ROLOKE-426832 format. One record per residue (C-alpha): residue number from 1; chain; z negated, y negated, x. Coordinates in steps of 0.5 Angstrom, whole numbers, padded with zeros to 4 digits. Layout:
// residues N
+-------+------+-------+-------+-------+
| kolke | sero |    zz |    yy |    xx |
+-------+------+-------+-------+-------+
|   NUM |    A |     Z |     Y |     X |
...
+-------+------+-------+-------+-------+
This chain:
// residues 206
+-------+------+-------+-------+-------+
| kolke | sero |    zz |    yy |    xx |
+-------+------+-------+-------+-------+
|     1 |    A |  0003 | -0025 | -0036 |
|     2 |    A |  0007 | -0020 | -0040 |
|     3 |    A |  0001 | -0017 | -0043 |
|     4 |    A | -0002 | -0024 | -0045 |
|     5 |    A |  0004 | -0027 | -0048 |
|     6 |    A |  0008 | -0021 | -0051 |
|     7 |    A |  0003 | -0016 | -0054 |
|     8 |    A |  0001 | -0019 | -0061 |
|     9 |    A | -0006 | -0021 | -0061 |
|    10 |    A | -0011 | -0026 | -0064 |
|    11 |    A | -0012 | -0029 | -0057 |
|    12 |    A | -0011 | -0028 | -0050 |
|    13 |    A | -0014 | -0022 | -0047 |
|    14 |    A | -0021 | -0024 | -0043 |
|    15 |    A | -0025 | -0020 | -0038 |
|    16 |    A | -0031 | -0020 | -0042 |
|    17 |    A | -0028 | -0016 | -0048 |
|    18 |    A | -0028 | -0009 | -0044 |
|    19 |    A | -0025 | -0006 | -0051 |
|    20 |    A | -0019 | -0010 | -0051 |
|    21 |    A | -0013 | -0005 | -0049 |
|    22 |    A | -0010 | -0011 | -0045 |
|    23 |    A | -0016 | -0012 | -0041 |
|    24 |    A | -0017 | -0004 | -0039 |
|    25 |    A | -0009 | -0004 | -0038 |
|    26 |    A | -0010 | -0010 | -0032 |
|    27 |    A | -0016 | -0007 | -0030 |
|    28 |    A | -0013 |  0000 | -0029 |
|    29 |    A | -0007 | -0004 | -0025 |
|    30 |    A | -0013 | -0007 | -0020 |
|    31 |    A | -0016 |  0000 | -0019 |
|    32 |    A | -0009 |  0003 | -0018 |
|    33 |    A | -0008 | -0002 | -0012 |
|    34 |    A | -0015 |  0000 | -0009 |
|    35 |    A | -0013 |  0008 | -0010 |
|    36 |    A | -0007 |  0007 | -0007 |
|    37 |    A | -0010 |  0004 | -0001 |
|    38 |    A | -0015 |  0010 |  0000 |
|    39 |    A | -0009 |  0015 | -0001 |
|    40 |    A | -0006 |  0012 |  0005 |
|    41 |    A | -0012 |  0012 |  0009 |
|    42 |    A | -0015 |  0018 |  0007 |
|    43 |    A | -0021 |  0015 |  0004 |
|    44 |    A | -0025 |  0016 | -0003 |
|    45 |    A | -0023 |  0011 | -0009 |
|    46 |    A | -0029 |  0013 | -0013 |
|    47 |    A | -0033 |  0007 | -0012 |
|    48 |    A | -0027 |  0002 | -0014 |
|    49 |    A | -0026 |  0006 | -0020 |
|    50 |    A | -0033 |  0006 | -0022 |
|    51 |    A | -0033 | -0001 | -0021 |
|    52 |    A | -0027 | -0003 | -0025 |
|    53 |    A | -0026 |  0003 | -0030 |
|    54 |    A | -0031 |  0006 | -0035 |
|    55 |    A | -0035 |  0012 | -0033 |
|    56 |    A | -0030 |  0017 | -0037 |
|    57 |    A | -0024 |  0014 | -0034 |
|    58 |    A | -0027 |  0013 | -0027 |
|    59 |    A | -0029 |  0021 | -0027 |
|    60 |    A | -0022 |  0023 | -0030 |
|    61 |    A | -0018 |  0019 | -0025 |
|    62 |    A | -0023 |  0021 | -0019 |
|    63 |    A | -0022 |  0028 | -0021 |
|    64 |    A | -0014 |  0028 | -0020 |
|    65 |    A | -0011 |  0030 | -0014 |
|    66 |    A | -0007 |  0023 | -0014 |
|    67 |    A | -0012 |  0018 | -0018 |
|    68 |    A | -0006 |  0012 | -0017 |
|    69 |    A | -0001 |  0016 | -0021 |
|    70 |    A | -0006 |  0018 | -0026 |
|    71 |    A | -0008 |  0011 | -0027 |
|    72 |    A |  0000 |  0009 | -0028 |
|    73 |    A |  0001 |  0015 | -0033 |
|    74 |    A | -0005 |  0013 | -0037 |
|    75 |    A | -0003 |  0006 | -0037 |
|    76 |    A |  0004 |  0009 | -0040 |
|    77 |    A |  0000 |  0012 | -0045 |
|    78 |    A | -0003 |  0006 | -0047 |
|    79 |    A |  0003 |  0002 | -0047 |
|    80 |    A |  0006 |  0007 | -0052 |
|    81 |    A |  0000 |  0007 | -0057 |
|    82 |    A |  0002 | -0001 | -0057 |
|    83 |    A |  0009 |  0000 | -0059 |
|    84 |    A |  0008 |  0005 | -0064 |
|    85 |    A |  0002 |  0001 | -0067 |
|    86 |    A |  0007 | -0005 | -0067 |
|    87 |    A |  0003 | -0009 | -0062 |
|    88 |    A |  0009 | -0010 | -0058 |
|    89 |    A |  0017 | -0010 | -0059 |
|    90 |    A |  0021 | -0004 | -0056 |
|    91 |    A |  0025 | -0008 | -0051 |
|    92 |    A |  0019 | -0012 | -0049 |
|    93 |    A |  0015 | -0005 | -0048 |
|    94 |    A |  0021 | -0003 | -0044 |
|    95 |    A |  0021 | -0009 | -0039 |
|    96 |    A |  0013 | -0008 | -0038 |
|    97 |    A |  0015 |  0000 | -0037 |
|    98 |    A |  0020 | -0002 | -0032 |
|    99 |    A |  0014 | -0006 | -0028 |
|   100 |    A |  0010 |  0001 | -0028 |
|   101 |    A |  0016 |  0005 | -0026 |
|   102 |    A |  0017 | -0001 | -0020 |
|   103 |    A |  0009 |  0001 | -0018 |
|   104 |    A |  0011 |  0008 | -0018 |
|   105 |    A |  0017 |  0007 | -0014 |
|   106 |    A |  0013 |  0003 | -0009 |
|   107 |    A |  0007 |  0008 | -0008 |
|   108 |    A |  0012 |  0013 | -0007 |
|   109 |    A |  0015 |  0009 | -0001 |
|   110 |    A |  0009 |  0008 |  0002 |
|   111 |    A |  0007 |  0015 |  0001 |
|   112 |    A |  0014 |  0017 |  0005 |
|   113 |    A |  0012 |  0012 |  0010 |
|   114 |    A |  0005 |  0015 |  0011 |
|   115 |    A |  0007 |  0023 |  0011 |
|   116 |    A |  0014 |  0023 |  0015 |
|   117 |    A |  0013 |  0022 |  0022 |
|   118 |    A |  0018 |  0020 |  0027 |
|   119 |    A |  0022 |  0027 |  0029 |
|   120 |    A |  0018 |  0030 |  0035 |
|   121 |    A |  0025 |  0031 |  0039 |
|   122 |    A |  0027 |  0024 |  0038 |
|   123 |    A |  0020 |  0022 |  0041 |
|   124 |    A |  0020 |  0027 |  0047 |
|   125 |    A |  0027 |  0024 |  0048 |
|   126 |    A |  0025 |  0017 |  0049 |
|   127 |    A |  0019 |  0019 |  0053 |
|   128 |    A |  0023 |  0023 |  0058 |
|   129 |    A |  0028 |  0018 |  0058 |
|   130 |    A |  0023 |  0012 |  0060 |
|   131 |    A |  0020 |  0016 |  0065 |
|   132 |    A |  0026 |  0019 |  0069 |
|   133 |    A |  0029 |  0011 |  0069 |
|   134 |    A |  0023 |  0009 |  0072 |
|   135 |    A |  0023 |  0014 |  0077 |
|   136 |    A |  0030 |  0013 |  0079 |
|   137 |    A |  0030 |  0005 |  0079 |
|   138 |    A |  0027 |  0004 |  0086 |
|   139 |    A |  0032 |  0008 |  0089 |
|   140 |    A |  0037 |  0003 |  0086 |
|   141 |    A |  0034 | -0003 |  0087 |
|   142 |    A |  0031 | -0002 |  0094 |
|   143 |    A |  0038 | -0004 |  0098 |
|   144 |    A |  0039 | -0009 |  0093 |
|   145 |    A |  0032 | -0013 |  0093 |
|   146 |    A |  0029 | -0010 |  0099 |
|   147 |    A |  0023 | -0005 |  0100 |
|   148 |    A |  0017 | -0011 |  0099 |
|   149 |    A |  0020 | -0014 |  0092 |
|   150 |    A |  0022 | -0007 |  0089 |
|   151 |    A |  0015 | -0004 |  0087 |
|   152 |    A |  0013 | -0011 |  0083 |
|   153 |    A |  0020 | -0011 |  0079 |
|   154 |    A |  0019 | -0003 |  0078 |
|   155 |    A |  0012 | -0005 |  0075 |
|   156 |    A |  0015 | -0010 |  0071 |
|   157 |    A |  0020 | -0006 |  0068 |
|   158 |    A |  0016 |  0000 |  0067 |
|   159 |    A |  0011 | -0004 |  0064 |
|   160 |    A |  0016 | -0006 |  0059 |
|   161 |    A |  0019 |  0001 |  0057 |
|   162 |    A |  0012 |  0004 |  0056 |
|   163 |    A |  0009 | -0002 |  0052 |
|   164 |    A |  0015 | -0001 |  0047 |
|   165 |    A |  0014 |  0006 |  0047 |
|   166 |    A |  0007 |  0005 |  0045 |
|   167 |    A |  0009 |  0000 |  0040 |
|   168 |    A |  0014 |  0005 |  0037 |
|   169 |    A |  0008 |  0010 |  0036 |
|   170 |    A |  0003 |  0005 |  0033 |
|   171 |    A |  0009 |  0003 |  0028 |
|   172 |    A |  0009 |  0010 |  0026 |
|   173 |    A |  0003 |  0009 |  0022 |
|   174 |    A |  0002 |  0002 |  0019 |
|   175 |    A | -0003 |  0004 |  0014 |
|   176 |    A | -0009 |  0005 |  0019 |
|   177 |    A | -0015 |  0001 |  0020 |
|   178 |    A | -0014 | -0002 |  0027 |
|   179 |    A | -0014 | -0009 |  0027 |
|   180 |    A | -0006 | -0009 |  0028 |
|   181 |    A | -0005 | -0005 |  0022 |
|   182 |    A | -0003 | -0007 |  0015 |
|   183 |    A | -0009 | -0011 |  0012 |
|   184 |    A | -0009 | -0007 |  0006 |
|   185 |    A | -0016 | -0009 |  0004 |
|   186 |    A | -0014 | -0016 |  0004 |
|   187 |    A | -0008 | -0015 |  0000 |
|   188 |    A | -0012 | -0011 | -0005 |
|   189 |    A | -0017 | -0016 | -0006 |
|   190 |    A | -0012 | -0022 | -0007 |
|   191 |    A | -0009 | -0017 | -0013 |
|   192 |    A | -0016 | -0017 | -0016 |
|   193 |    A | -0018 | -0024 | -0015 |
|   194 |    A | -0011 | -0026 | -0018 |
|   195 |    A | -0011 | -0021 | -0024 |
|   196 |    A | -0019 | -0023 | -0026 |
|   197 |    A | -0017 | -0030 | -0025 |
|   198 |    A | -0012 | -0029 | -0031 |
|   199 |    A | -0017 | -0026 | -0035 |
|   200 |    A | -0022 | -0031 | -0034 |
|   201 |    A | -0027 | -0027 | -0031 |
|   202 |    A | -0034 | -0031 | -0029 |
|   203 |    A | -0035 | -0027 | -0022 |
|   204 |    A | -0029 | -0026 | -0017 |
|   205 |    A | -0029 | -0022 | -0011 |
|   206 |    A | -0030 | -0026 | -0004 |
+-------+------+-------+-------+-------+
């Protein structure tokens, strides 16, 4: 929206005009989302980069250790070129740059979540506490509710503890590809559809 309305140009950016810096800027933003998804899941972003960018940019981004960071830096350089060419005023350029910084901060936050697991000592303490509690629980209940009902109550309590423990292990890595993990592909596809629709693209992803 800001690139369409704040950058001086004769007409709004259209996806068919691939030489327009605004179109390239927005396509890099879509590629950023896909590249970050692959970074978090350990995949290869090259197919998405080749589909969304020009051949030279796709090769340069794919060769970078962090393609999503390369794309943000490239957009920052293009924004600087527009500022120096007088196509955008300095206060407005600063506002657009703040959004680039927000994308960088979001990517850094996701990378911290992905690379910093729960400390082993904390996980070990939870495991041992759950096992010890469930082992000693029957001795505390048998006189209170009787030997017949005690195994059923202990089984329910133990199941609850161990399920919560398993849920904690799964939450540790929310970026996986299991059905209960974050739907990163759907999120990236939605971003791509919204941006391309704003550019008037003829074909949108399913």
